[in-house]
C-alpha positions in Angstrom: 16.2 -78.2 -3.5 16.0 -77.2 -7.2 15.3 -79.9 -9.7 18.3 -81.3 -11.6 20.7 -78.9 -10.0 23.2 -79.8 -7.4 22.7 -82.8 -5.0 24.1 -82.0 -1.6 24.9 -85.1 0.5 24.7 -84.7 4.2 27.9 -84.9 6.1 26.2 -87.5 8.3 26.5 -90.1 5.5 30.0 -91.3 4.7 30.7 -91.3 0.9 31.5 -95.0 0.9 28.3 -95.8 2.8 26.4 -93.7 0.2 28.0 -95.6 -2.7 27.2 -99.0 -1.2 23.6 -97.9 -0.4 23.1 -96.5 -3.9 24.3 -99.7 -5.5 22.1 -101.9 -3.2 19.0 -99.8 -3.9 19.6 -99.8 -7.7 20.3 -103.5 -7.7 17.1 -104.2 -5.7 15.1 -102.0 -8.1 16.7 -103.5 -11.2 18.2 -100.1 -12.2 14.7 -98.9 -13.2 12.8 -95.8 -12.2 10.0 -97.1 -9.9 7.5 -94.5 -11.3 8.0 -94.5 -15.1 10.1 -97.6 -15.7 13.0 -95.7 -17.4 16.2 -97.7 -17.4 19.6 -96.5 -18.5 22.4 -98.7 -19.9 24.4 -100.1 -16.9 28.1 -100.7 -17.3 29.3 -104.1 -16.2 31.7 -102.6 -13.8 29.2 -100.2 -12.1 30.0 -99.8 -8.4 27.6 -97.1 -7.3 30.3 -94.4 -7.2 28.5 -92.1 -9.6 24.9 -91.5 -10.8 23.8 -93.4 -14.0 23.0 -90.8 -16.6 22.2 -90.5 -20.3 22.9 -87.2 -22.2 20.7 -86.6 -25.2 20.7 -83.9 -27.9 17.5 -82.6 -29.6 18.7 -81.3 -33.0 15.3 -79.7 -33.7 15.5 -77.5 -30.7 19.3 -77.4 -30.4 19.2 -78.4 -26.7 21.0 -81.0 -24.6 19.2 -82.9 -22.0 20.3 -85.2 -19.2 18.4 -88.0 -17.5 19.7 -89.9 -14.6 18.8 -92.3 -11.8 18.7 -90.9 -8.3 18.0 -92.2 -4.9 14.7 -90.9 -3.5 13.4 -91.0 0.1 10.0 -92.6 0.1 9.2 -90.8 3.3 10.9 -87.5 2.7 14.1 -86.7 4.6 12.7 -83.2 5.1 9.8 -84.7 7.0 11.8 -87.0 9.2 12.5 -89.9 6.7 15.6 -91.9 7.4 18.6 -92.8 5.1 17.8 -96.5 5.2 17.5 -98.9 2.3 13.8 -99.6 3.2 13.0 -95.9 2.8 14.9 -95.4 -0.5 13.8 -96.1 -4.0 15.3 -95.5 -7.5 13.7 -92.7 -9.5 14.8 -90.8 -12.6 15.4 -87.1 -12.1 12.2 -86.2 -13.9 10.0 -88.3 -11.6 12.0 -87.3 -8.5 11.5 -83.6 -9.3 7.8 -84.0 -10.0 7.4 -86.0 -6.7 9.0 -83.3 -4.6 8.7 -83.9 -0.9 5.4 -85.8 -1.1 5.1 -89.4 0.0 
């Protein structure tokens, strides 16, 4: 999967289950990336329906950037990891991309 591109959710996971799981993992991890500690502002009505993101603009380079919190499989799904709360952690997209499918 390309970093920061499109996240494809398996049809095996119901969208409402994914929303509740994302919220539970983010709450457990205090809405912080477990590798670098980055934490976005969290709206008081956040319900897990969407990824938490921050869009930035670098005026010197004239570029936009986006940083967001994602769910990451500790034991990679590609290597048999399960979609269970104990196997999921909160990572920002930068740390998730650098981790790849490593444990």
